[in-house]
N, CA, C and O atoms as CSV, one atom per row, in Angstrom:
chain,resi,resn,atom,element,x,y,z
A,1,UNK,N,N,56.498,91.633,145.706
A,1,UNK,CA,C,56.119,91.522,144.296
A,1,UNK,C,C,56.458,92.932,143.661
A,1,UNK,O,O,56.068,93.999,144.136
A,2,UNK,N,N,57.157,92.809,142.640
A,2,UNK,CA,C,57.427,94.070,141.857
A,2,UNK,C,C,56.375,94.144,140.661
A,2,UNK,O,O,56.283,93.272,139.798
A,3,UNK,N,N,55.618,95.259,140.718
A,3,UNK,CA,C,54.637,95.475,139.537
A,3,UNK,C,C,55.029,96.718,138.937
A,3,UNK,O,O,55.566,97.603,139.603
A,4,UNK,N,N,54.783,96.828,137.693
A,4,UNK,CA,C,55.072,98.024,136.909
A,4,UNK,C,C,54.053,98.214,135.845
A,4,UNK,O,O,53.448,97.234,135.411
A,5,UNK,N,N,53.800,99.537,135.350
A,5,UNK,CA,C,52.743,99.701,134.434
A,5,UNK,C,C,52.928,98.704,133.185
A,5,UNK,O,O,54.030,98.368,132.754
A,6,UNK,N,N,51.834,98.329,132.725
A,6,UNK,CA,C,51.776,97.416,131.659
A,6,UNK,C,C,51.787,95.922,132.039
A,6,UNK,O,O,51.559,95.070,131.181
A,7,UNK,N,N,52.055,95.594,133.337
A,7,UNK,CA,C,52.168,94.050,133.640
A,7,UNK,C,C,50.619,93.684,133.722
A,7,UNK,O,O,49.723,94.437,134.105
A,8,UNK,N,N,50.495,92.382,133.287
A,8,UNK,CA,C,49.150,91.653,133.353
A,8,UNK,C,C,48.944,91.173,134.689
A,8,UNK,O,O,49.915,90.680,135.262
A,9,UNK,N,N,47.855,91.233,135.272
A,9,UNK,CA,C,47.533,90.735,136.679
A,9,UNK,C,C,46.249,89.934,136.632
A,9,UNK,O,O,45.462,90.015,135.689
A,10,UNK,N,N,46.073,89.168,137.672
A,10,UNK,CA,C,44.736,88.523,137.731
A,10,UNK,C,C,44.180,88.852,139.171
A,10,UNK,O,O,44.991,88.840,140.097
A,11,UNK,N,N,42.995,89.114,139.402
A,11,UNK,CA,C,42.387,89.429,140.629
A,11,UNK,C,C,42.297,88.084,141.479
A,11,UNK,O,O,42.001,87.002,140.970
A,12,UNK,N,N,42.561,88.252,142.709
A,12,UNK,CA,C,42.547,87.194,143.701
A,12,UNK,C,C,41.158,86.961,144.367
A,12,UNK,O,O,40.317,87.858,144.311
A,13,UNK,N,N,40.889,85.767,145.006
A,13,UNK,CA,C,39.596,85.686,145.676
A,13,UNK,C,C,39.138,86.640,146.652
A,13,UNK,O,O,37.935,86.759,146.886
A,14,UNK,N,N,40.131,87.420,147.316
A,14,UNK,CA,C,39.893,88.533,148.217
A,14,UNK,C,C,39.039,89.681,147.629
A,14,UNK,O,O,38.413,90.423,148.386
A,15,UNK,N,N,39.008,89.833,146.285
A,15,UNK,CA,C,38.228,90.913,145.701
A,15,UNK,C,C,36.827,90.519,145.569
A,15,UNK,O,O,36.100,91.360,145.039
A,16,UNK,N,N,36.277,89.382,145.952
A,16,UNK,CA,C,34.990,89.086,145.752
A,16,UNK,C,C,34.077,89.877,146.671
A,16,UNK,O,O,32.876,89.952,146.412
A,17,UNK,N,N,34.582,90.448,147.696
A,17,UNK,CA,C,33.772,91.231,148.596
A,17,UNK,C,C,33.796,92.635,148.356
A,17,UNK,O,O,33.198,93.399,149.113
A,18,UNK,N,N,34.523,93.094,147.234
A,18,UNK,CA,C,34.465,94.435,146.868
A,18,UNK,C,C,33.259,94.749,145.965
A,18,UNK,O,O,32.987,93.988,145.037
A,19,UNK,N,N,32.544,95.827,146.208
A,19,UNK,CA,C,31.479,96.342,145.404
A,19,UNK,C,C,31.567,97.750,144.996
A,19,UNK,O,O,31.785,98.619,145.840
A,20,UNK,N,N,31.407,98.036,143.712
A,20,UNK,CA,C,31.661,99.422,143.231
A,20,UNK,C,C,30.298,99.784,142.972
A,20,UNK,O,O,29.388,98.971,143.137
A,21,UNK,N,N,30.079,101.095,142.530
A,21,UNK,CA,C,28.836,101.710,142.193
A,21,UNK,C,C,28.156,100.891,141.053
A,21,UNK,O,O,26.945,100.670,141.071
A,22,UNK,N,N,28.900,100.490,140.156
A,22,UNK,CA,C,28.173,99.881,138.916
A,22,UNK,C,C,28.527,98.377,138.750
A,22,UNK,O,O,27.839,97.740,137.952
A,23,UNK,N,N,29.474,97.772,139.381
A,23,UNK,CA,C,30.016,96.538,139.104
A,23,UNK,C,C,30.411,95.883,140.282
A,23,UNK,O,O,30.955,96.538,141.171
A,24,UNK,N,N,30.194,94.580,140.420
A,24,UNK,CA,C,30.884,93.797,141.649
A,24,UNK,C,C,32.148,93.108,141.025
A,24,UNK,O,O,32.014,92.236,140.166
A,25,UNK,N,N,33.230,93.468,141.420
A,25,UNK,CA,C,34.578,93.062,140.975
A,25,UNK,C,C,34.720,91.554,141.640
A,25,UNK,O,O,34.439,91.340,142.819
A,26,UNK,N,N,35.153,90.624,140.806
A,26,UNK,CA,C,35.243,89.330,141.261
A,26,UNK,C,C,36.693,88.655,141.034
A,26,UNK,O,O,37.543,89.261,140.382
A,27,UNK,N,N,36.923,87.519,141.530
A,27,UNK,CA,C,38.233,86.923,141.347
A,27,UNK,C,C,38.440,86.433,139.900
A,27,UNK,O,O,37.485,86.350,139.128
A,28,UNK,N,N,39.548,86.148,139.584
A,28,UNK,CA,C,40.096,85.554,138.353
A,28,UNK,C,C,39.873,86.495,137.066
A,28,UNK,O,O,39.816,86.032,135.926
A,29,UNK,N,N,39.759,87.776,137.346
A,29,UNK,CA,C,39.592,88.647,136.163
A,29,UNK,C,C,41.025,89.154,135.773
A,29,UNK,O,O,41.861,89.487,136.614
A,30,UNK,N,N,41.225,89.180,134.441
A,30,UNK,CA,C,42.669,89.671,134.004
A,30,UNK,C,C,42.577,91.233,133.887
A,30,UNK,O,O,41.497,91.694,133.516
A,31,UNK,N,N,43.499,91.999,134.139
A,31,UNK,CA,C,43.706,93.356,133.996
A,31,UNK,C,C,45.099,93.671,133.703
A,31,UNK,O,O,45.943,92.787,133.555
A,32,UNK,N,N,45.358,94.945,133.615
A,32,UNK,CA,C,46.671,95.484,133.300
A,32,UNK,C,C,46.913,96.735,134.146
A,32,UNK,O,O,46.093,97.650,134.233
A,33,UNK,N,N,48.074,96.709,134.750
A,33,UNK,CA,C,48.481,97.758,135.639
A,33,UNK,C,C,48.673,99.101,134.859
A,33,UNK,O,O,49.528,99.239,133.984
A,34,UNK,N,N,47.807,100.072,135.251
A,34,UNK,CA,C,47.967,101.392,134.479
A,34,UNK,C,C,48.518,102.525,135.451
A,34,UNK,O,O,48.937,103.584,134.985
A,35,UNK,N,N,48.505,102.275,136.787
A,35,UNK,CA,C,49.184,103.285,137.761
A,35,UNK,C,C,49.801,102.538,138.791
A,35,UNK,O,O,49.398,101.435,139.160
A,36,UNK,N,N,50.808,103.154,139.271
A,36,UNK,CA,C,51.743,102.402,140.268
A,36,UNK,C,C,51.962,103.398,141.468
A,36,UNK,O,O,52.438,102.971,142.520
A,37,UNK,N,N,51.644,104.626,141.332
A,37,UNK,CA,C,52.083,105.653,142.267
A,37,UNK,C,C,51.317,105.840,143.524
A,37,UNK,O,O,51.870,106.362,144.491
A,38,UNK,N,N,50.012,105.428,143.578
A,38,UNK,CA,C,49.251,105.771,144.806
A,38,UNK,C,C,49.717,104.832,145.919
A,38,UNK,O,O,50.174,103.705,145.731
A,39,UNK,N,N,49.543,105.444,147.126
A,39,UNK,CA,C,49.986,104.740,148.322
A,39,UNK,C,C,48.729,104.934,149.414
A,39,UNK,O,O,48.044,105.956,149.382
A,40,UNK,N,N,48.504,103.943,150.312
A,40,UNK,CA,C,47.672,104.179,151.277
A,40,UNK,C,C,48.297,103.726,152.666
A,40,UNK,O,O,48.411,102.530,152.936
A,41,UNK,N,N,48.648,104.606,153.426
A,41,UNK,CA,C,49.360,104.498,154.548
A,41,UNK,C,C,50.904,103.970,154.106
A,41,UNK,O,O,51.691,104.715,153.522
A,42,UNK,N,N,51.176,102.764,154.422
A,42,UNK,CA,C,52.498,102.304,154.010
A,42,UNK,C,C,52.237,101.207,152.904
A,42,UNK,O,O,53.215,100.571,152.511
A,43,UNK,N,N,51.036,100.947,152.390
A,43,UNK,CA,C,50.812,99.896,151.381
A,43,UNK,C,C,50.785,100.466,150.029
A,43,UNK,O,O,50.375,101.608,149.823
A,44,UNK,N,N,51.249,99.627,149.034
A,44,UNK,CA,C,51.169,100.019,147.651
A,44,UNK,C,C,49.711,99.753,147.071
A,44,UNK,O,O,49.060,98.753,147.373
A,45,UNK,N,N,49.276,100.723,146.230
A,45,UNK,CA,C,47.980,100.571,145.730
A,45,UNK,C,C,48.265,100.714,144.176
A,45,UNK,O,O,49.074,101.524,143.724
A,46,UNK,N,N,47.591,99.930,143.488
A,46,UNK,CA,C,47.807,99.738,141.952
A,46,UNK,C,C,46.419,100.040,141.079
A,46,UNK,O,O,45.376,99.419,141.282
A,47,UNK,N,N,46.539,100.907,140.249
A,47,UNK,CA,C,45.409,101.162,139.237
A,47,UNK,C,C,45.428,100.122,138.292
A,47,UNK,O,O,46.349,100.065,137.477
A,48,UNK,N,N,44.428,99.208,138.305
A,48,UNK,CA,C,44.243,98.064,137.385
A,48,UNK,C,C,42.989,98.365,136.378
A,48,UNK,O,O,41.849,98.646,136.747
A,49,UNK,N,N,43.378,98.264,135.224
A,49,UNK,CA,C,42.334,98.377,134.194
A,49,UNK,C,C,41.691,96.949,133.910
A,49,UNK,O,O,42.340,96.023,133.426
A,50,UNK,N,N,40.271,96.863,134.282
A,50,UNK,CA,C,39.732,95.677,133.964
A,50,UNK,C,C,38.432,95.878,133.285
A,50,UNK,O,O,37.569,96.516,133.888
A,51,UNK,N,N,38.172,95.387,132.038
A,51,UNK,CA,C,37.038,95.586,131.265
A,51,UNK,C,C,36.665,97.073,131.197
A,51,UNK,O,O,35.515,97.435,131.446
A,52,UNK,N,N,37.679,97.972,130.846
A,52,UNK,CA,C,37.498,99.358,130.476
A,52,UNK,C,C,37.307,100.294,131.821
A,52,UNK,O,O,37.152,101.509,131.704
A,53,UNK,N,N,37.328,99.708,132.976
A,53,UNK,CA,C,37.309,100.546,134.180
A,53,UNK,C,C,38.546,100.369,134.985
A,53,UNK,O,O,39.093,99.268,135.048
A,54,UNK,N,N,39.002,101.408,135.599
A,54,UNK,CA,C,40.228,101.321,136.435
A,54,UNK,C,C,39.722,101.076,137.968
A,54,UNK,O,O,38.856,101.772,138.498
A,55,UNK,N,N,40.355,100.040,138.570
A,55,UNK,CA,C,40.052,99.841,139.994
A,55,UNK,C,C,41.439,99.986,140.676
A,55,UNK,O,O,42.469,99.655,140.088
A,56,UNK,N,N,41.433,100.492,141.936
A,56,UNK,CA,C,42.518,100.750,142.724
A,56,UNK,C,C,42.680,99.595,143.751
A,56,UNK,O,O,41.962,99.575,144.750
A,57,UNK,N,N,43.580,98.664,143.529
A,57,UNK,CA,C,43.671,97.530,144.323
A,57,UNK,C,C,44.959,97.394,145.131
A,57,UNK,O,O,46.024,97.839,144.702
A,58,UNK,N,N,44.848,96.786,146.284
A,58,UNK,CA,C,46.161,96.541,147.010
A,58,UNK,C,C,46.869,95.416,146.542
A,58,UNK,O,O,46.255,94.521,145.960
A,59,UNK,N,N,48.207,95.344,146.741
A,59,UNK,CA,C,49.077,94.225,146.307
A,59,UNK,C,C,48.606,92.964,146.726
A,59,UNK,O,O,48.840,92.026,145.965
A,60,UNK,N,N,47.953,92.723,147.842
A,60,UNK,CA,C,47.479,91.417,148.178
A,60,UNK,C,C,46.104,91.013,147.594
A,60,UNK,O,O,45.491,90.039,148.031
A,61,UNK,N,N,45.640,91.796,146.590
A,61,UNK,CA,C,44.288,91.630,146.004
A,61,UNK,C,C,44.565,91.118,144.487
A,61,UNK,O,O,43.631,90.756,143.771
A,62,UNK,N,N,45.859,91.115,144.067
A,62,UNK,CA,C,46.265,90.960,142.732
A,62,UNK,C,C,47.399,90.093,142.594
A,62,UNK,O,O,48.173,90.033,143.548
A,63,UNK,N,N,47.644,89.362,141.490
A,63,UNK,CA,C,48.845,88.546,141.335
A,63,UNK,C,C,49.286,88.615,139.912
A,63,UNK,O,O,48.492,88.465,138.983
A,64,UNK,N,N,50.637,88.858,139.742
A,64,UNK,CA,C,51.094,88.896,138.293
A,64,UNK,C,C,50.963,87.530,137.555
A,64,UNK,O,O,51.334,86.444,137.999
A,65,UNK,N,N,50.402,87.758,136.411
A,65,UNK,CA,C,50.163,86.516,135.588
A,65,UNK,C,C,51.246,85.705,135.225
A,65,UNK,O,O,51.169,84.478,135.289
A,66,UNK,N,N,52.454,86.418,134.771
A,66,UNK,CA,C,53.533,85.656,134.624
A,66,UNK,C,C,54.863,86.337,134.900
A,66,UNK,O,O,54.916,87.565,134.831
A,67,UNK,N,N,55.920,85.640,135.204
A,67,UNK,CA,C,57.198,86.412,135.525
A,67,UNK,C,C,57.903,86.539,134.133
A,67,UNK,O,O,57.714,85.766,133.195
A,68,UNK,N,N,58.737,87.615,134.126
A,68,UNK,CA,C,59.777,87.677,132.953
A,68,UNK,C,C,60.490,86.500,132.751
A,68,UNK,O,O,60.658,85.776,133.732
A,69,UNK,N,N,61.017,86.111,131.501
A,69,UNK,CA,C,61.804,85.045,131.332
A,69,UNK,C,C,63.272,85.551,131.311
A,69,UNK,O,O,64.198,84.753,131.166
């Protein structure tokens, strides 16, 4: 999946298990990609802005809302 800054994404059910300090991140939340450069080992990590907070999620935890026409 090719993601770039500004793409709209939706969180997948896998993120239901993620707990942050202040919020439990859940599935089906819409966010926007704000950072694409982080990497963990060989996996891409994306900064996703959801409700005013940035979460760093792996590629298999998000899905692009729509493809370009």
